C-alpha positions as CSV (number, residue, x, y, z in Angstrom):
1,M,-9.5,114.3,20.2
2,P,-10.4,117.7,21.8
3,Q,-8.3,119.0,24.7
4,V,-9.1,122.0,26.8
5,Y,-6.7,124.8,27.4
6,A,-6.8,128.1,29.3
7,T,-4.9,131.0,27.7
8,A,-4.0,134.3,29.3
9,T,-3.6,137.4,27.1
10,H,-2.3,140.7,28.2
11,I,-5.1,143.0,27.0
12,P,-3.0,146.2,26.2
13,S,-0.4,144.4,24.2
14,G,-2.4,141.4,22.9
15,E,0.5,139.1,23.9
16,V,-0.3,135.6,25.2
17,T,1.4,135.5,28.6
18,R,0.4,132.0,29.8
19,T,-1.2,128.8,28.7
20,L,-2.5,126.1,31.1
21,G,-3.5,122.6,30.1
22,P,-4.5,120.3,28.7
23,F,-7.5,119.6,30.9
24,E,-10.2,117.0,30.5
25,S,-13.1,119.5,30.8
26,L,-14.0,123.1,30.5
27,H,-14.9,123.1,34.2
28,A,-11.4,121.8,35.2
29,A,-9.7,124.5,33.1
30,R,-11.8,127.3,34.6
31,S,-11.1,126.0,38.1
32,A,-7.4,126.0,37.4
33,V,-7.6,129.6,36.2
34,V,-9.4,130.6,39.5
35,E,-6.5,129.0,41.5
36,V,-3.9,130.9,39.5
37,V,-5.7,134.2,39.7
38,G,-6.6,133.8,43.4
39,Q,-10.2,134.9,43.2
40,V,-13.5,133.9,41.6
41,L,-14.0,135.1,38.1
42,L,-17.2,135.8,36.1
43,W,-17.1,133.6,33.0
44,E,-19.0,134.5,29.8
45,R,-19.8,131.8,27.3
46,Q,-19.0,132.8,23.7
47,S,-20.9,131.7,20.6
48,T,-17.8,129.5,19.7
49,G,-18.3,127.5,22.9
50,A,-15.3,129.1,24.6
51,F,-15.5,130.9,28.0
52,V,-13.9,134.3,28.7
53,A,-13.2,136.2,31.9
54,E,-11.3,139.4,32.4
55,K,-9.1,140.3,35.4
56,Y,-7.5,143.4,34.0
57,P,-4.9,143.6,32.5
58,T,-5.4,139.9,31.6
59,L,-8.1,138.2,29.5
60,W,-8.5,134.5,30.1
61,V,-10.0,132.2,27.4
62,V,-10.9,128.6,28.1
63,E,-11.6,126.6,25.0
64,E,-11.5,123.1,23.5
65,R,-8.8,122.6,20.8
66,V,-8.8,119.7,18.4
67,V,-5.3,118.2,18.4
68,S,-4.4,116.6,15.1
69,T,-2.3,113.4,15.2
70,G,-1.7,113.5,11.5
71,R,-3.5,110.2,11.0
72,P,-7.0,109.6,9.8
73,P,-9.6,109.3,12.6
74,G,-9.9,105.8,14.0
75,T,-6.6,104.5,12.9
76,C,-4.2,102.8,15.3
77,P,-0.6,103.9,15.2
78,L,0.5,100.5,16.7
79,C,-1.6,98.3,14.4
């Protein structure tokens, strides 16, 4: 099942400094980033479906991640 996360990367060092999520939608994740940053950001959609916005020295990436449960799809862990 996909979950949406927002990741902040320090541009000069490439170090991931913060991760927010999981969120239910890309919109909810972008809204959370705006609250953290304290100002409106201009989001650019990437060919991968992720959204990126820069507030130097931080690059924010909002993307869906597929979380693996280790079980085949459609199987019930309680059944």
